[in-house]
A tleap script that builds the chain and sets N, CA, C and O, in Angstrom:
source leaprc.protein.ff14SB
mol = sequence {
  NMET LEU SER GLU GLY LYS GLN PHE LEU MET
  ASP MET GLY SER ARG ILE SER LYS ARG ARG
  LYS GLU LEU GLN MET THR GLN GLU GLN LEU
  ALA GLU ALA MET ASN LEU SER LEU GLN SER
  ILE SER CYS ILE GLU LEU GLY LYS LYS GLY
  ILE ARG PRO GLU ASN LEU LEU ARG LEU CYS
  ARG CYS LEU ASP ILE SER ALA ASP TYR ILE
  LEU LYS GLY GLU ARG SER PRO LYS GLN LEU
  GLU GLY ILE PHE LEU LYS LEU SER ASP MET
  ALA ASP ASP ASP TYR ALA MET ALA GLU ALA
  LEU ILE ASP HIE LEU THR LYS ARG LYS LYS
  LYS CSER
}
set mol.1.N position { 8.495 -22.902 6.387 }
set mol.1.CA position { 7.576 -21.864 6.828 }
set mol.1.C position { 8.379 -20.633 7.264 }
set mol.1.O position { 9.406 -20.748 7.934 }
set mol.2.N position { 7.891 -19.459 6.870 }
set mol.2.CA position { 8.577 -18.216 7.202 }
set mol.2.C position { 8.329 -17.824 8.653 }
set mol.2.O position { 7.257 -18.069 9.205 }
set mol.3.N position { 9.331 -17.217 9.251 }
set mol.3.CA position { 9.146 -16.695 10.605 }
set mol.3.C position { 8.184 -15.512 10.540 }
set mol.3.O position { 7.985 -14.908 9.486 }
set mol.4.N position { 7.599 -15.200 11.678 }
set mol.4.CA position { 6.656 -14.084 11.739 }
set mol.4.C position { 7.321 -12.774 11.324 }
set mol.4.O position { 6.722 -11.970 10.609 }
set mol.5.N position { 8.561 -12.558 11.772 }
set mol.5.CA position { 9.286 -11.338 11.421 }
set mol.5.C position { 9.573 -11.238 9.938 }
set mol.5.O position { 9.433 -10.168 9.345 }
set mol.6.N position { 9.972 -12.344 9.335 }
set mol.6.CA position { 10.259 -12.358 7.894 }
set mol.6.C position { 8.985 -12.109 7.099 }
set mol.6.O position { 8.998 -11.364 6.118 }
set mol.7.N position { 7.878 -12.734 7.522 }
set mol.7.CA position { 6.602 -12.532 6.833 }
set mol.7.C position { 6.155 -11.076 6.942 }
set mol.7.O position { 5.629 -10.508 5.985 }
set mol.8.N position { 6.367 -10.473 8.120 }
set mol.8.CA position { 6.030 -9.066 8.331 }
set mol.8.C position { 6.782 -8.187 7.336 }
set mol.8.O position { 6.187 -7.321 6.695 }
set mol.9.N position { 8.093 -8.410 7.207 }
set mol.9.CA position { 8.904 -7.611 6.284 }
set mol.9.C position { 8.469 -7.810 4.838 }
set mol.9.O position { 8.431 -6.856 4.060 }
set mol.10.N position { 8.142 -9.040 4.479 }
set mol.10.CA position { 7.711 -9.311 3.106 }
set mol.10.C position { 6.368 -8.642 2.813 }
set mol.10.O position { 6.182 -8.078 1.734 }
set mol.11.N position { 5.432 -8.698 3.760 }
set mol.11.CA position { 4.131 -8.060 3.574 }
set mol.11.C position { 4.277 -6.547 3.473 }
set mol.11.O position { 3.649 -5.905 2.631 }
set mol.12.N position { 5.110 -5.989 4.339 }
set mol.12.CA position { 5.347 -4.551 4.315 }
set mol.12.C position { 5.978 -4.143 2.984 }
set mol.12.O position { 5.554 -3.166 2.367 }
set mol.13.N position { 6.978 -4.881 2.548 }
set mol.13.CA position { 7.634 -4.583 1.277 }
set mol.13.C position { 6.683 -4.671 0.106 }
set mol.13.O position { 6.760 -3.867 -0.823 }
set mol.14.N position { 5.794 -5.630 0.142 }
set mol.14.CA position { 4.802 -5.792 -0.912 }
set mol.14.C position { 3.866 -4.588 -0.978 }
set mol.14.O position { 3.531 -4.121 -2.066 }
set mol.15.N position { 3.443 -4.087 0.178 }
set mol.15.CA position { 2.571 -2.908 0.201 }
set mol.15.C position { 3.302 -1.678 -0.326 }
set mol.15.O position { 2.712 -0.858 -1.028 }
set mol.16.N position { 4.577 -1.548 0.010 }
set mol.16.CA position { 5.371 -0.416 -0.486 }
set mol.16.C position { 5.479 -0.492 -2.007 }
set mol.16.O position { 5.253 0.499 -2.702 }
set mol.17.N position { 5.820 -1.652 -2.509 }
set mol.17.CA position { 5.966 -1.847 -3.949 }
set mol.17.C position { 4.657 -1.564 -4.680 }
set mol.17.O position { 4.645 -0.897 -5.714 }
set mol.18.N position { 3.565 -2.074 -4.137 }
set mol.18.CA position { 2.260 -1.873 -4.760 }
set mol.18.C position { 1.922 -0.388 -4.839 }
set mol.18.O position { 1.483 0.096 -5.882 }
set mol.19.N position { 2.125 0.329 -3.746 }
set mol.19.CA position { 1.800 1.759 -3.723 }
set mol.19.C position { 2.705 2.535 -4.677 }
set mol.19.O position { 2.245 3.428 -5.388 }
set mol.20.N position { 3.974 2.196 -4.689 }
set mol.20.CA position { 4.907 2.874 -5.592 }
set mol.20.C position { 4.446 2.697 -7.038 }
set mol.20.O position { 4.454 3.649 -7.818 }
set mol.21.N position { 4.051 1.488 -7.387 }
set mol.21.CA position { 3.590 1.207 -8.753 }
set mol.21.C position { 2.274 1.913 -9.056 }
set mol.21.O position { 2.062 2.357 -10.184 }
set mol.22.N position { 1.387 2.025 -8.067 }
set mol.22.CA position { 0.143 2.774 -8.264 }
set mol.22.C position { 0.435 4.217 -8.654 }
set mol.22.O position { -0.291 4.822 -9.443 }
set mol.23.N position { 1.502 4.752 -8.091 }
set mol.23.CA position { 1.900 6.134 -8.378 }
set mol.23.C position { 2.767 6.244 -9.635 }
set mol.23.O position { 3.242 7.323 -9.989 }
set mol.24.N position { 2.961 5.098 -10.301 }
set mol.24.CA position { 3.799 5.027 -11.502 }
set mol.24.C position { 5.188 5.598 -11.245 }
set mol.24.O position { 5.723 6.380 -12.031 }
set mol.25.N position { 5.746 5.182 -10.126 }
set mol.25.CA position { 7.068 5.624 -9.697 }
set mol.25.C position { 8.023 4.434 -9.778 }
set mol.25.O position { 7.666 3.317 -9.406 }
set mol.26.N position { 9.207 4.674 -10.254 }
set mol.26.CA position { 10.206 3.610 -10.300 }
set mol.26.C position { 10.917 3.519 -8.954 }
set mol.26.O position { 10.846 4.433 -8.132 }
set mol.27.N position { 11.604 2.397 -8.747 }
set mol.27.CA position { 12.415 2.272 -7.541 }
set mol.27.C position { 13.482 3.362 -7.519 }
set mol.27.O position { 13.792 3.912 -6.462 }
set mol.28.N position { 14.035 3.669 -8.669 }
set mol.28.CA position { 15.063 4.713 -8.754 }
set mol.28.C position { 14.507 6.061 -8.305 }
set mol.28.O position { 15.165 6.792 -7.565 }
set mol.29.N position { 13.298 6.387 -8.751 }
set mol.29.CA position { 12.688 7.660 -8.368 }
set mol.29.C position { 12.419 7.709 -6.866 }
set mol.29.O position { 12.651 8.731 -6.220 }
set mol.30.N position { 11.932 6.606 -6.319 }
set mol.30.CA position { 11.676 6.563 -4.882 }
set mol.30.C position { 12.976 6.676 -4.095 }
set mol.30.O position { 13.048 7.396 -3.099 }
set mol.31.N position { 13.984 5.972 -4.542 }
set mol.31.CA position { 15.286 6.039 -3.867 }
set mol.31.C position { 15.813 7.467 -3.860 }
set mol.31.O position { 16.306 7.947 -2.839 }
set mol.32.N position { 15.710 8.138 -4.986 }
set mol.32.CA position { 16.185 9.519 -5.081 }
set mol.32.C position { 15.382 10.436 -4.165 }
set mol.32.O position { 15.950 11.275 -3.466 }
set mol.33.N position { 14.056 10.275 -4.171 }
set mol.33.CA position { 13.196 11.119 -3.339 }
set mol.33.C position { 13.466 10.913 -1.849 }
set mol.33.O position { 13.315 11.834 -1.046 }
set mol.34.N position { 13.866 9.694 -1.495 }
set mol.34.CA position { 14.120 9.391 -0.087 }
set mol.34.C position { 15.585 9.542 0.293 }
set mol.34.O position { 15.939 9.397 1.463 }
set mol.35.N position { 16.441 9.834 -0.685 }
set mol.35.CA position { 17.879 9.942 -0.459 }
set mol.35.C position { 18.446 8.614 0.075 }
set mol.35.O position { 19.253 8.587 1.004 }
set mol.36.N position { 17.993 7.518 -0.549 }
set mol.36.CA position { 18.484 6.182 -0.240 }
set mol.36.C position { 19.032 5.566 -1.523 }
set mol.36.O position { 18.814 6.086 -2.617 }
set mol.37.N position { 19.738 4.464 -1.378 }
set mol.37.CA position { 20.246 3.779 -2.570 }
set mol.37.C position { 19.144 2.941 -3.191 }
set mol.37.O position { 18.190 2.546 -2.520 }
set mol.38.N position { 19.287 2.678 -4.468 }
set mol.38.CA position { 18.361 1.794 -5.171 }
set mol.38.C position { 18.359 0.420 -4.511 }
set mol.38.O position { 17.308 -0.209 -4.387 }
set mol.39.N position { 19.520 -0.045 -4.093 }
set mol.39.CA position { 19.639 -1.341 -3.435 }
set mol.39.C position { 18.830 -1.370 -2.137 }
set mol.39.O position { 18.205 -2.382 -1.822 }
set mol.40.N position { 18.838 -0.284 -1.395 }
set mol.40.CA position { 18.054 -0.225 -0.151 }
set mol.40.C position { 16.561 -0.364 -0.436 }
set mol.40.O position { 15.863 -1.125 0.235 }
set mol.41.N position { 16.078 0.369 -1.429 }
set mol.41.CA position { 14.659 0.300 -1.794 }
set mol.41.C position { 14.307 -1.113 -2.239 }
set mol.41.O position { 13.274 -1.651 -1.839 }
set mol.42.N position { 15.148 -1.710 -3.057 }
set mol.42.CA position { 14.906 -3.067 -3.536 }
set mol.42.C position { 14.839 -4.056 -2.375 }
set mol.42.O position { 13.939 -4.894 -2.321 }
set mol.43.N position { 15.782 -3.958 -1.457 }
set mol.43.CA position { 15.809 -4.876 -0.303 }
set mol.43.C position { 14.589 -4.689 0.593 }
set mol.43.O position { 14.055 -5.662 1.126 }
set mol.44.N position { 14.147 -3.452 0.762 }
set mol.44.CA position { 12.961 -3.183 1.577 }
set mol.44.C position { 11.722 -3.784 0.904 }
set mol.44.O position { 10.918 -4.446 1.560 }
set mol.45.N position { 11.571 -3.552 -0.403 }
set mol.45.CA position { 10.407 -4.073 -1.119 }
set mol.45.C position { 10.395 -5.599 -1.165 }
set mol.45.O position { 9.323 -6.204 -1.183 }
set mol.46.N position { 11.544 -6.214 -1.183 }
set mol.46.CA position { 11.619 -7.678 -1.211 }
set mol.46.C position { 11.512 -8.301 0.183 }
set mol.46.O position { 11.463 -9.523 0.320 }
set mol.47.N position { 11.477 -7.463 1.203 }
set mol.47.CA position { 11.382 -7.963 2.576 }
set mol.47.C position { 12.684 -8.505 3.107 }
set mol.47.O position { 12.699 -9.277 4.065 }
set mol.48.N position { 13.788 -8.101 2.484 }
set mol.48.CA position { 15.099 -8.578 2.939 }
set mol.48.C position { 15.639 -7.765 4.103 }
set mol.48.O position { 16.508 -8.224 4.844 }
set mol.49.N position { 15.111 -6.538 4.261 }
set mol.49.CA position { 15.524 -5.720 5.397 }
set mol.49.C position { 14.398 -4.780 5.776 }
set mol.49.O position { 13.527 -4.466 4.964 }
set mol.50.N position { 14.431 -4.336 7.020 }
set mol.50.CA position { 13.422 -3.416 7.523 }
set mol.50.C position { 13.743 -1.984 7.141 }
set mol.50.O position { 14.698 -1.713 6.414 }
set mol.51.N position { 12.941 -1.092 7.636 }
set mol.51.CA position { 13.129 0.327 7.332 }
set mol.51.C position { 13.251 1.088 8.648 }
set mol.51.O position { 12.495 0.847 9.589 }
set mol.52.N position { 14.187 1.985 8.703 }
set mol.52.CA position { 14.404 2.785 9.909 }
set mol.52.C position { 13.226 3.744 10.092 }
set mol.52.O position { 12.621 4.174 9.110 }
set mol.53.N position { 12.895 4.084 11.357 }
set mol.53.CA position { 11.737 4.954 11.602 }
set mol.53.C position { 11.778 6.279 10.835 }
set mol.53.O position { 10.764 6.717 10.292 }
set mol.54.N position { 12.945 6.911 10.793 }
set mol.54.CA position { 13.020 8.194 10.075 }
set mol.54.C position { 12.798 8.006 8.575 }
set mol.54.O position { 12.260 8.889 7.907 }
set mol.55.N position { 13.215 6.852 8.047 }
set mol.55.CA position { 12.981 6.574 6.630 }
set mol.55.C position { 11.526 6.185 6.378 }
set mol.55.O position { 10.995 6.441 5.298 }
set mol.56.N position { 10.883 5.571 7.360 }
set mol.56.CA position { 9.458 5.244 7.224 }
set mol.56.C position { 8.642 6.520 7.081 }
set mol.56.O position { 7.728 6.585 6.258 }
set mol.57.N position { 8.963 7.526 7.872 }
set mol.57.CA position { 8.248 8.801 7.772 }
set mol.57.C position { 8.457 9.437 6.403 }
set mol.57.O position { 7.511 9.949 5.804 }
set mol.58.N position { 9.680 9.408 5.911 }
set mol.58.CA position { 9.982 9.942 4.585 }
set mol.58.C position { 9.234 9.154 3.497 }
set mol.58.O position { 8.692 9.729 2.554 }
set mol.59.N position { 9.221 7.823 3.657 }
set mol.59.CA position { 8.535 6.961 2.705 }
set mol.59.C position { 7.047 7.294 2.646 }
set mol.59.O position { 6.466 7.394 1.565 }
set mol.60.N position { 6.443 7.464 3.811 }
set mol.60.CA position { 5.016 7.792 3.858 }
set mol.60.C position { 4.720 9.106 3.145 }
set mol.60.O position { 3.711 9.227 2.450 }
set mol.61.N position { 5.591 10.079 3.314 }
set mol.61.CA position { 5.409 11.354 2.618 }
set mol.61.C position { 5.571 11.178 1.114 }
set mol.61.O position { 4.777 11.707 0.337 }
set mol.62.N position { 6.593 10.440 0.703 }
set mol.62.CA position { 6.859 10.241 -0.730 }
set mol.62.C position { 5.726 9.482 -1.422 }
set mol.62.O position { 5.387 9.769 -2.570 }
set mol.63.N position { 5.149 8.518 -0.716 }
set mol.63.CA position { 4.095 7.691 -1.314 }
set mol.63.C position { 2.693 8.173 -0.951 }
set mol.63.O position { 1.698 7.580 -1.369 }
set mol.64.N position { 2.620 9.254 -0.169 }
set mol.64.CA position { 1.340 9.820 0.265 }
set mol.64.C position { 0.442 8.723 0.838 }
set mol.64.O position { -0.676 8.499 0.373 }
set mol.65.N position { 0.963 8.055 1.853 }
set mol.65.CA position { 0.264 6.926 2.470 }
set mol.65.C position { 0.572 6.904 3.954 }
set mol.65.O position { 1.579 7.461 4.390 }
set mol.66.N position { -0.278 6.270 4.723 }
set mol.66.CA position { -0.087 6.248 6.173 }
set mol.66.C position { 0.871 5.143 6.596 }
set mol.66.O position { 1.026 4.131 5.912 }
set mol.67.N position { 1.501 5.361 7.732 }
set mol.67.CA position { 2.376 4.332 8.304 }
set mol.67.C position { 1.553 3.107 8.699 }
set mol.67.O position { 2.052 1.984 8.635 }
set mol.68.N position { 0.302 3.310 9.104 }
set mol.68.CA position { -0.561 2.170 9.441 }
set mol.68.C position { -0.720 1.235 8.244 }
set mol.68.O position { -0.729 0.014 8.399 }
set mol.69.N position { -0.845 1.815 7.052 }
set mol.69.CA position { -0.986 0.962 5.872 }
set mol.69.C position { 0.327 0.232 5.581 }
set mol.69.O position { 0.323 -0.967 5.302 }
set mol.70.N position { 1.431 0.943 5.646 }
set mol.70.CA position { 2.728 0.318 5.373 }
set mol.70.C position { 3.001 -0.796 6.379 }
set mol.70.O position { 3.401 -1.893 5.990 }
set mol.71.N position { 2.791 -0.529 7.655 }
set mol.71.CA position { 3.135 -1.492 8.703 }
set mol.71.C position { 2.099 -2.591 8.895 }
set mol.71.O position { 2.457 -3.749 9.110 }
set mol.72.N position { 0.818 -2.239 8.818 }
set mol.72.CA position { -0.223 -3.206 9.162 }
set mol.72.C position { -1.206 -3.509 8.047 }
set mol.72.O position { -2.029 -4.416 8.176 }
set mol.73.N position { -1.133 -2.762 6.955 }
set mol.73.CA position { -2.078 -2.988 5.865 }
set mol.73.C position { -3.443 -2.385 6.117 }
set mol.73.O position { -4.406 -2.722 5.428 }
set mol.74.N position { -3.541 -1.497 7.096 }
set mol.74.CA position { -4.813 -0.856 7.420 }
set mol.74.C position { -4.907 0.485 6.719 }
set mol.74.O position { -4.042 1.347 6.880 }
set mol.75.N position { -5.956 0.652 5.947 }
set mol.75.CA position { -6.147 1.895 5.206 }
set mol.75.C position { -6.747 2.967 6.116 }
set mol.75.O position { -7.625 2.695 6.934 }
set mol.76.N position { -6.254 4.175 5.950 }
set mol.76.CA position { -6.732 5.293 6.750 }
set mol.76.C position { -7.966 5.912 6.089 }
set mol.76.O position { -8.205 5.705 4.900 }
set mol.77.N position { -8.746 6.669 6.859 }
set mol.77.CA position { -9.888 7.363 6.260 }
set mol.77.C position { -9.464 8.264 5.096 }
set mol.77.O position { -10.210 8.411 4.128 }
set mol.78.N position { -8.282 8.862 5.182 }
set mol.78.CA position { -7.800 9.720 4.092 }
set mol.78.C position { -7.632 8.921 2.795 }
set mol.78.O position { -7.961 9.406 1.713 }
set mol.79.N position { -7.118 7.694 2.916 }
set mol.79.CA position { -6.948 6.853 1.734 }
set mol.79.C position { -8.293 6.498 1.120 }
set mol.79.O position { -8.427 6.454 -0.102 }
set mol.80.N position { -9.275 6.247 1.952 }
set mol.80.CA position { -10.589 5.827 1.474 }
set mol.80.C position { -11.415 6.987 0.935 }
set mol.80.O position { -12.396 6.778 0.220 }
set mol.81.N position { -11.022 8.192 1.274 }
set mol.81.CA position { -11.758 9.388 0.860 }
set mol.81.C position { -11.937 9.464 -0.655 }
set mol.81.O position { -13.015 9.811 -1.139 }
set mol.82.N position { -10.888 9.141 -1.396 }
set mol.82.CA position { -10.968 9.196 -2.860 }
set mol.82.C position { -11.993 8.226 -3.416 }
set mol.82.O position { -12.700 8.543 -4.372 }
set mol.83.N position { -12.075 7.053 -2.823 }
set mol.83.CA position { -13.061 6.069 -3.270 }
set mol.83.C position { -14.464 6.560 -2.949 }
set mol.83.O position { -15.374 6.419 -3.766 }
set mol.84.N position { -14.644 7.134 -1.771 }
set mol.84.CA position { -15.958 7.647 -1.396 }
set mol.84.C position { -16.420 8.729 -2.375 }
set mol.84.O position { -17.587 8.768 -2.764 }
set mol.85.N position { -15.496 9.600 -2.764 }
set mol.85.CA position { -15.860 10.661 -3.710 }
set mol.85.C position { -16.263 10.086 -5.062 }
set mol.85.O position { -17.229 10.545 -5.672 }
set mol.86.N position { -15.527 9.087 -5.530 }
set mol.86.CA position { -15.863 8.453 -6.803 }
set mol.86.C position { -17.220 7.777 -6.730 }
set mol.86.O position { -18.023 7.892 -7.656 }
set mol.87.N position { -17.483 7.074 -5.639 }
set mol.87.CA position { -18.769 6.396 -5.485 }
set mol.87.C position { -19.924 7.389 -5.444 }
set mol.87.O position { -20.991 7.126 -5.999 }
set mol.88.N position { -19.718 8.517 -4.796 }
set mol.88.CA position { -20.796 9.496 -4.666 }
set mol.88.C position { -21.161 10.138 -5.995 }
set mol.88.O position { -22.273 10.643 -6.152 }
set mol.89.N position { -20.235 10.125 -6.961 }
set mol.89.CA position { -20.503 10.723 -8.276 }
set mol.89.C position { -21.081 9.739 -9.282 }
set mol.89.O position { -21.407 10.128 -10.403 }
set mol.90.N position { -21.213 8.474 -8.903 }
set mol.90.CA position { -21.672 7.454 -9.845 }
set mol.90.C position { -23.184 7.509 -10.061 }
set mol.90.O position { -23.955 7.893 -9.181 }
set mol.91.N position { -23.570 7.107 -11.275 }
set mol.91.CA position { -24.990 6.921 -11.552 }
set mol.91.C position { -25.482 5.743 -10.703 }
set mol.91.O position { -24.692 4.893 -10.295 }
set mol.92.N position { -26.772 5.702 -10.447 }
set mol.92.CA position { -27.336 4.668 -9.575 }
set mol.92.C position { -26.994 3.251 -10.031 }
set mol.92.O position { -26.647 2.406 -9.206 }
set mol.93.N position { -27.088 2.984 -11.323 }
set mol.93.CA position { -26.780 1.640 -11.832 }
set mol.93.C position { -25.316 1.283 -11.590 }
set mol.93.O position { -25.005 0.163 -11.187 }
set mol.94.N position { -24.427 2.231 -11.835 }
set mol.94.CA position { -23.001 1.983 -11.635 }
set mol.94.C position { -22.689 1.799 -10.148 }
set mol.94.O position { -21.861 0.967 -9.776 }
set mol.95.N position { -23.355 2.577 -9.316 }
set mol.95.CA position { -23.161 2.449 -7.873 }
set mol.95.C position { -23.588 1.058 -7.402 }
set mol.95.O position { -22.896 0.424 -6.606 }
set mol.96.N position { -24.727 0.595 -7.896 }
set mol.96.CA position { -25.219 -0.734 -7.519 }
set mol.96.C position { -24.233 -1.808 -7.962 }
set mol.96.O position { -24.002 -2.776 -7.238 }
set mol.97.N position { -23.652 -1.643 -9.140 }
set mol.97.CA position { -22.670 -2.610 -9.634 }
set mol.97.C position { -21.408 -2.592 -8.757 }
set mol.97.O position { -20.865 -3.646 -8.427 }
set mol.98.N position { -20.949 -1.405 -8.385 }
set mol.98.CA position { -19.767 -1.287 -7.519 }
set mol.98.C position { -20.046 -1.904 -6.154 }
set mol.98.O position { -19.185 -2.581 -5.593 }
set mol.99.N position { -21.220 -1.679 -5.626 }
set mol.99.CA position { -21.580 -2.249 -4.329 }
set mol.99.C position { -21.623 -3.775 -4.395 }
set mol.99.O position { -21.164 -4.450 -3.474 }
set mol.100.N position { -22.174 -4.320 -5.483 }
set mol.100.CA position { -22.227 -5.774 -5.653 }
set mol.100.C position { -20.812 -6.353 -5.751 }
set mol.100.O position { -20.534 -7.414 -5.192 }
set mol.101.N position { -19.928 -5.660 -6.455 }
set mol.101.CA position { -18.546 -6.112 -6.577 }
set mol.101.C position { -17.851 -6.113 -5.210 }
set mol.101.O position { -17.148 -7.063 -4.864 }
set mol.102.N position { -18.052 -5.057 -4.452 }
set mol.102.CA position { -17.451 -4.979 -3.114 }
set mol.102.C position { -17.988 -6.096 -2.232 }
set mol.102.O position { -17.226 -6.728 -1.501 }
set mol.103.N position { -19.288 -6.346 -2.291 }
set mol.103.CA position { -19.869 -7.445 -1.511 }
set mol.103.C position { -19.241 -8.777 -1.902 }
set mol.103.O position { -18.900 -9.586 -1.040 }
set mol.104.N position { -19.091 -8.997 -3.191 }
set mol.104.CA position { -18.495 -10.244 -3.686 }
set mol.104.C position { -17.052 -10.402 -3.189 }
set mol.104.O position { -16.663 -11.470 -2.717 }
set mol.105.N position { -16.281 -9.345 -3.298 }
set mol.105.CA position { -14.873 -9.407 -2.902 }
set mol.105.C position { -14.706 -9.598 -1.395 }
set mol.105.O position { -13.817 -10.332 -0.963 }
set mol.106.N position { -15.541 -8.953 -0.598 }
set mol.106.CA position { -15.402 -9.112 0.853 }
set mol.106.C position { -15.854 -10.494 1.300 }
set mol.106.O position { -15.295 -11.041 2.250 }
set mol.107.N position { -16.841 -11.065 0.645 }
set mol.107.CA position { -17.245 -12.435 0.977 }
set mol.107.C position { -16.143 -13.424 0.610 }
set mol.107.O position { -15.871 -14.368 1.352 }
set mol.108.N position { -15.510 -13.195 -0.550 }
set mol.108.CA position { -14.428 -14.077 -0.996 }
set mol.108.C position { -13.261 -14.012 -0.037 }
set mol.108.O position { -12.636 -15.034 0.247 }
set mol.109.N position { -12.953 -12.818 0.471 }
set mol.109.CA position { -11.827 -12.669 1.401 }
set mol.109.C position { -12.105 -13.397 2.709 }
set mol.109.O position { -11.194 -13.986 3.290 }
set mol.110.N position { -13.344 -13.366 3.180 }
set mol.110.CA position { -13.697 -14.037 4.432 }
set mol.110.C position { -13.547 -15.550 4.319 }
set mol.110.O position { -13.265 -16.219 5.314 }
set mol.111.N position { -13.735 -16.099 3.110 }
set mol.111.CA position { -13.617 -17.539 2.900 }
set mol.111.C position { -12.159 -18.008 2.960 }
set mol.111.O position { -11.885 -19.150 3.328 }
set mol.112.N position { -11.211 -17.105 2.591 }
set mol.112.CA position { -9.801 -17.529 2.571 }
set mol.112.C position { -9.132 -17.455 3.907 }
set mol.112.O position { -7.951 -17.782 4.024 }
savepdb mol mol.pdb
quit
């Protein structure tokens, strides 16, 4: 069983990796943008090492994401804004389908 600290680093690294991939950014590009080595980015994403506070701020700027999401997995209102805009532009049938999908996914998450 993983220690709480190790699990924290792995979860944080996973969120960083996921966001980087959403932006279609390579580890090399992120490393360059943050002025860090590729090895540092890899170790952070794999949960092998933590990130210094000043680098966390740089990371958040590079990935256009909040520190709350990186550290705790909590999405900010700014992150959700894009989804709200997309939902507001949907036709009624599509909106109903999206709402049903969200209901299904949130119920499934509560079961796990």
